[in-house]
C-alpha positions, 0 to 999 in steps of 0.5 A: 690726129696722128700727132696730137702735139705736132703743131707744137713740135714742128715749124712750118716748112715751105717748098724749096724754090730755085734761086731767082737768078737760075729760074729766070733763065727758063720757063719751067716750074721751079717749086718741086713738091715736098718729099714724103717725109717733109709732107708727113711732118707738115701734115702732123701740124694739123691740130685736130681743132674740133671745128675745121675752119679751113673747110669754110675757107676752101671754096671746094670744101676740101676735107683737109683734116682727113687728107692731112691725117692720111698723109701723116700715116703715109696712106697716100692712095686714100689721101688722093681719093679724099682729095679727088672727092671734092676737087677734080684738079688738085694739080691746078689748085696745088700750084696756083690757088692763093690758099684761102684755106690756110688763112682760115686755119685755126693754127693761123690765129697765133702761128704759121698756118698748116701748109695745106697747099703744099700737102695738096701739091704733094698728094696729087704729084705722088698720085700721078707718079704712082699711076693712081689717077685713072679714067672713071668712065660711066657704067652706062650712058643716059642718052642726053647730050650736053655742050660746055662752052669754054674749057677753063677750070669751070668748064673742065670740072663741069664736063668731067662730072657730067661725063662721069654721070653718063652724059655725052659731053662736048667741050667747045673752045675758041682757042687752038688748045684746051685749057682757057686761061690756064693755058693762055694766061697763067705763065708756064713757070707757074703751071706747066701745060703738061698738067692740063694735057694729061687731064684732057687725056683722062677726060677723053678716056671718060668720053668727053669730046673736045672741039677747039677753034670754035666760036659760039654765037658770033663770027670773029676776025681774030687771027689767032683762032680758027674761024669756025662759027657755031650758032646758038640755034645749032647748039640748042637744037643739037644738045639737051643742055648748054653750060656757059663756062667762059672766063672773064675776058673783058679787061679793065681799060685805062682810057687816058691821053696816049692810050693809043700809043704803040707799046701800051698793051693789056696784060692779056695781050702780052701773057698769052703770046708767051704761052704760045711761044713756050708751046712751040708756036712762032709769032711774027709780032710778039710783044717783048719786054727785052731790054725795055723799061717796063711799067706794070699798072695793077698790083694783083696776080696778073700784074705779078705774072707780067713781072715774072714774064718780063724778067724772063724776057730780059727787061732792063727794069720793071716798075709795078704801080698799085692804086691802093696804099701799101698794105701792112706786112702782117695782118691783124689776125684777131681782127681778120681771121678766119677771113682772107686778110689784107697784107703785103704779098710778095710773089716769086716774080717780085723776088726776081726783080721789080720796083713796087710803088703804091698809091700811084695814079697814072695821068697820061702816056707820053709820045716819043714823037713816032707814035710809041710810048716814051714815058708815063706821067703819074701822081701820088695819092692820099687815102682817107676814109676809103677815098683817094685824093691827089697829093699836090705837087707829087706829079712825076714822070717815069720812062716806059718803053712797054706799059702793061695794063693789069687792072683786072677784068670787068665781065665775061664775053658779052657777045656770047651772052647776048647771042644766047639772050640770057639775062645779065646782072649789073656787072654784065655776068649771066644772072643765075642763082646757085640754090634751089631747083633753078640752080645755075640756070639762066633765064633761057631754057636749057642754058646754064652758067658757071664760073667767071661767066656767072660770078665774074673774075674769081679764083681757079678754086671757085671756078672748079666749085661752080663747075662741079655744082653746075654739073649737078644742077644739069644732071638734075635737070636732065634726070630728075635727080642727081647722085653727083656731089655738090 
């Protein structure tokens, strides 16, 4: 590496953020990328460790030591070439990926990991600023046509790779805008939608066609999408291959007494509405946290997003419940490295104001006498040997004007999978292997599956990986061989 002793000389420096009291007043991103000098210093901390475990930690297998070296030498144009070689959308991962690569960093054994995510964030932001991110249209067209169902990160990655291989690609999205859960689900303060829009323009220039407001496989009475129905038979007739790349959209419910009360909502009823409002839409009946006592059930990223959104809407108070016990502030690194560790994670949304409570189970939602939720009754739990039991006498009641269920997702859309008739695994995902000649192919001829549709709820970086690999599998299916990278 350029600075052999850099990891001994330089501490890790985090990206700066606006103060919570300031950033709660708007919906924009509040964490700018590092400047050139800061990025160079952080890249100098890369250890030349011999076996870069960060590769194994990164689902898209980013060539991390190489782009760190290039950033240290301030060779930014080659750095973005290396980054784009494995990752179609580093502006997404550089903002919302939890960075499993950093958990696997060799320096993380006994020190702070190299700031890989912040370096990636800087590389792609500089590349856009300098005009280095350009369309890459194919030199020739193959004549094959591919439909991609779903425009989240898996669908977009598959579509871009297939278009660059020369296929005519059409992306079908049920919502009114492209982006899937990146568009409607991730708050704008974590990912401004301009990042999606400029990638869409790049992909259009590469030959990808986008159709929004299209429901595949079944009609719908949803009021928030244009009711255009495309049948499975039509797709199989008009296209030579179909990629199913929808998100895991079936949320885990909490079927308790009072679940039907007004004011008890899934997180994915609440979050997309605010995305639409930020985009300029007018909603007649938006779910709002303004001046309310908010309880978020679920301690993951979606729950954290509900906290940050509720803070910006002006909630009176926010409490977040987690079923599991509070994790340790610091993981046992000799035991967990290089794997993703269990430790307490405090998000930027938590910093803005939230009371967190662990090992709590909800028993019921209580009525105010008018059909609205007034409070919820919960009980504390004791965990032993991985099993939970209720603590006697620990039942309590907490005021709740708005309850948001953020307990994860159980499966992708069953309507789409059933319409295609693909074989499913035990969790309701499309069954498709990732290796061999039948990689990413479902049980139905010409139909492939990738991302959440195949593996279930997962990270944006896994979606991009699966989209890229699925694209190669489709290219091999159509052409007999593929030059696309896996």
